[in-house]
C-alpha positions as CSV (number, residue, x, y, z in Angstrom):
1,M,20.9,-77.3,-13.6
2,N,21.3,-80.4,-15.9
3,E,22.6,-80.1,-19.4
4,E,19.2,-80.4,-21.1
5,A,17.7,-77.7,-18.9
6,Q,20.6,-75.4,-19.6
7,I,20.3,-75.9,-23.3
8,Q,16.6,-75.1,-23.2
9,G,17.4,-72.0,-21.1
10,L,20.0,-70.8,-23.6
11,S,17.7,-71.5,-26.5
12,K,14.9,-69.5,-24.9
13,F,17.3,-66.6,-24.1
14,A,18.5,-66.6,-27.7
15,R,14.9,-66.3,-29.0
16,K,14.2,-63.5,-26.5
17,I,17.1,-61.4,-27.8
18,G,16.2,-62.1,-31.4
19,V,19.4,-64.1,-32.4
20,S,19.5,-67.6,-33.7
21,F,22.6,-69.5,-32.5
22,S,23.9,-72.5,-34.4
23,D,26.4,-73.2,-31.6
24,L,24.9,-72.7,-28.2
25,D,28.2,-73.4,-26.6
26,L,29.4,-70.0,-27.9
27,L,26.4,-68.4,-26.2
28,R,27.1,-70.3,-23.0
29,L,30.7,-69.1,-23.1
30,A,29.6,-65.5,-23.6
31,L,27.6,-65.7,-20.4
32,T,30.3,-67.4,-18.3
33,H,32.0,-65.0,-15.9
34,A,35.7,-65.6,-15.0
35,S,34.6,-66.4,-11.4
36,Y,33.0,-69.7,-12.6
37,P,36.1,-71.5,-13.9
38,N,38.1,-70.0,-11.1
39,E,35.9,-71.7,-8.5
40,N,35.7,-74.9,-10.5
41,G,39.4,-75.3,-11.2
42,S,39.0,-75.1,-15.0
43,S,41.0,-73.0,-17.4
44,P,40.6,-69.2,-17.4
45,L,39.9,-69.6,-21.1
46,D,36.6,-71.2,-20.2
47,S,35.2,-67.7,-19.5
48,N,33.8,-64.9,-21.6
49,E,37.0,-62.7,-21.4
50,R,38.3,-63.4,-24.9
51,L,34.8,-63.0,-26.4
52,E,34.5,-59.7,-24.4
53,F,37.8,-58.5,-26.1
54,L,36.4,-59.2,-29.5
55,G,33.0,-57.8,-28.8
56,D,34.4,-54.6,-27.3
57,A,36.2,-53.9,-30.6
58,L,33.1,-54.7,-32.7
59,V,30.7,-52.6,-30.7
60,G,33.0,-49.6,-30.9
61,F,33.4,-50.1,-34.7
62,F,29.7,-50.6,-35.4
63,V,28.7,-47.5,-33.5
64,A,31.6,-45.5,-34.9
65,E,30.6,-46.4,-38.4
66,Y,27.0,-45.5,-37.8
67,L,27.9,-42.1,-36.3
68,F,30.3,-41.5,-39.2
69,E,27.5,-42.1,-41.7
70,K,24.8,-40.3,-39.8
71,M,26.8,-37.2,-38.7
72,P,28.8,-36.2,-41.8
73,D,29.5,-32.7,-40.6
74,T,30.8,-33.7,-37.2
75,R,34.6,-33.6,-36.5
76,E,36.7,-36.5,-35.3
77,G,37.1,-35.4,-31.7
78,E,33.3,-34.9,-31.2
79,L,32.6,-38.2,-32.9
80,T,35.0,-39.9,-30.5
81,V,33.2,-38.5,-27.5
82,R,29.8,-39.4,-28.8
83,R,30.9,-42.9,-29.5
84,S,32.3,-43.2,-26.0
85,H,28.9,-41.9,-24.7
86,A,27.1,-44.7,-26.5
87,V,29.5,-47.6,-25.6
88,R,30.7,-46.8,-22.1
89,G,30.3,-49.5,-19.5
90,E,27.2,-48.2,-17.7
91,T,25.4,-47.7,-21.1
92,L,26.1,-51.3,-22.1
93,A,25.0,-52.5,-18.7
94,V,21.7,-50.7,-19.1
95,A,21.2,-52.5,-22.4
96,A,22.2,-55.8,-20.8
97,R,19.6,-55.3,-18.1
98,R,16.9,-54.8,-20.8
99,L,17.9,-58.1,-22.4
100,G,17.9,-59.9,-19.1
101,I,21.5,-61.0,-19.3
102,G,22.0,-60.9,-15.6
103,D,19.4,-63.7,-15.2
104,H,21.5,-66.0,-17.4
105,L,25.0,-65.1,-16.2
106,I,27.0,-68.2,-15.2
107,L,28.9,-67.0,-12.0
108,G,31.0,-68.5,-9.3
109,N,29.1,-68.8,-6.0
110,G,31.1,-66.1,-4.3
111,E,30.5,-63.6,-7.2
112,R,26.8,-64.4,-7.2
113,R,26.4,-63.9,-3.5
114,A,28.2,-60.6,-3.9
115,G,25.6,-59.3,-6.4
116,G,27.6,-60.1,-9.5
117,S,24.5,-60.8,-11.6
118,D,23.7,-57.1,-11.5
119,R,27.3,-55.7,-11.3
120,T,27.8,-53.1,-14.0
121,S,31.2,-54.4,-15.1
122,N,29.9,-58.0,-15.4
123,L,26.9,-56.9,-17.4
124,A,28.8,-54.7,-19.8
125,G,31.4,-57.4,-20.3
126,A,28.8,-60.0,-20.9
127,F,27.1,-57.7,-23.5
128,E,30.4,-57.3,-25.3
129,A,31.0,-61.1,-25.1
130,L,27.6,-61.7,-26.5
131,V,28.3,-59.5,-29.5
132,G,31.5,-61.4,-30.1
133,A,29.7,-64.7,-29.9
134,V,27.0,-63.5,-32.4
135,A,29.8,-62.4,-34.8
136,L,31.5,-65.7,-34.7
137,D,28.4,-67.7,-34.9
138,A,26.3,-65.8,-37.4
139,G,28.7,-63.3,-39.0
140,E,29.5,-59.6,-38.5
141,P,26.4,-58.3,-40.4
142,T,24.2,-60.1,-37.9
143,A,26.3,-58.8,-35.0
144,K,26.0,-55.3,-36.4
145,E,22.2,-55.5,-36.8
146,F,22.0,-56.8,-33.2
147,V,24.2,-53.9,-31.8
148,L,22.4,-51.2,-33.6
149,R,19.0,-52.6,-32.7
150,V,19.7,-53.1,-29.0
151,L,21.6,-49.9,-28.6
152,S,19.3,-47.7,-30.7
153,D,18.1,-45.6,-27.8
154,E,21.7,-45.1,-26.4
155,I,23.0,-44.2,-29.9
156,S,20.2,-41.7,-30.4
157,A,21.0,-40.2,-27.0
158,A,24.6,-39.9,-28.0
159,M,23.6,-38.0,-31.1
160,E,21.7,-35.3,-29.1
161,P,23.3,-31.8,-28.9
162,G,24.4,-32.1,-25.3
163,A,25.9,-35.6,-25.6
164,G,29.2,-34.6,-27.2
165,K,30.7,-33.6,-23.8
166,D,32.5,-35.8,-21.4
167,P,30.5,-36.4,-18.2
168,K,33.4,-35.0,-16.2
169,S,33.2,-31.8,-18.1
170,L,29.5,-31.6,-17.7
171,L,29.7,-32.1,-14.0
172,Q,32.4,-29.5,-13.7
173,E,30.3,-27.0,-15.6
174,Y,27.2,-27.8,-13.5
175,L,29.1,-27.1,-10.3
176,Q,30.8,-24.0,-11.6
177,A,27.5,-22.5,-12.7
178,R,26.3,-22.9,-9.1
179,G,29.4,-21.7,-7.4
180,K,30.2,-25.0,-5.9
181,A,33.5,-26.7,-5.2
182,L,35.0,-28.6,-8.2
183,P,34.9,-32.4,-8.1
184,E,37.8,-34.5,-6.9
185,Y,38.3,-38.2,-7.8
186,E,39.9,-40.8,-5.6
187,V,40.7,-44.5,-6.2
188,I,38.7,-46.8,-4.0
189,E,40.2,-50.0,-5.2
190,Q,41.9,-51.8,-8.1
191,T,41.1,-55.5,-8.7
192,G,41.9,-58.1,-11.3
193,P,45.0,-58.8,-13.4
194,E,47.0,-56.0,-15.0
195,Q,45.6,-56.7,-18.5
196,S,41.9,-56.4,-17.4
197,K,42.2,-54.4,-14.2
198,L,38.9,-53.0,-12.8
199,W,39.1,-49.5,-11.3
200,R,36.6,-48.2,-8.7
201,M,36.7,-44.4,-8.4
202,E,34.8,-42.1,-6.1
203,V,33.9,-38.5,-6.9
204,L,33.9,-36.1,-4.0
205,I,32.3,-32.6,-4.0
206,G,33.4,-30.3,-1.2
207,G,35.0,-33.4,0.5
208,K,31.7,-35.3,0.4
209,A,31.5,-38.6,-1.5
210,V,28.7,-38.3,-4.1
211,A,29.0,-41.3,-6.4
212,V,31.2,-44.3,-7.3
213,G,32.0,-45.5,-10.8
214,E,33.9,-48.5,-12.1
215,G,35.6,-49.3,-15.4
216,H,38.6,-51.1,-16.9
217,R,40.3,-47.8,-17.4
218,K,40.7,-45.2,-14.6
219,V,39.2,-42.5,-16.8
220,D,36.2,-44.7,-17.6
221,A,35.5,-45.2,-13.9
222,E,35.9,-41.4,-13.3
223,R,33.4,-40.7,-16.1
224,Q,30.9,-43.2,-14.8
225,A,31.2,-41.6,-11.3
226,A,30.8,-38.1,-12.8
227,G,27.7,-39.1,-14.7
228,M,26.1,-40.7,-11.7
229,A,26.9,-37.7,-9.6
230,L,25.4,-35.4,-12.2
231,D,22.3,-37.5,-12.3
232,A,22.0,-37.4,-8.5
233,L,22.6,-33.6,-8.3
234,S,20.3,-32.6,-11.1
235,G,17.6,-35.0,-10.0
236,G,17.7,-33.4,-6.6
237,N,17.6,-29.9,-8.1
238,S,20.9,-29.2,-6.4
């Protein structure tokens, strides 16, 4: 894709998501996965990882502030769990898919062939990087409006009565109520550098693999796996 076509594509994407960028290079950087500079011999800084770091902190803060204001009678521990429910990787990936971020990700050829444009960790990271880019380009109030608008459904779900529990606890309760074996979690693989390691965890029930989750913390990967297992089991009326 030539430079003019890429700029047009970025401008169109910015309009689609309802954000006006003064600096389209920031938007381009937010959509650039680390695999792209790795394959092209450029600096690792030419990827969205630093913006992801910033956006991760901002998304957590904006959602925490919203929950703090809207749930004045809720204690700290429950607020923490509800915030986690709204901002966990798979939740952000769902929002990223709604925005069509995967169609605009700039990936290395290997990562693209491996399905990287729809990989949960890539989409969640790009969403966070996008928030970081919006904050730097248009200011934190605009970034906050973007986060609360795009994640409105997820935040509402996190405020529902049953959302205050960890997916691992919910899965365990579901299995106990049906007299089934408790879940076990096993590491499938660990990839990436130590500071941004990606964990892939498998949840087994009665020795049978049910779901796989991934995350930049082991516990996040376990939670994702538990949530997916619970969806699969309850959807099948198990």
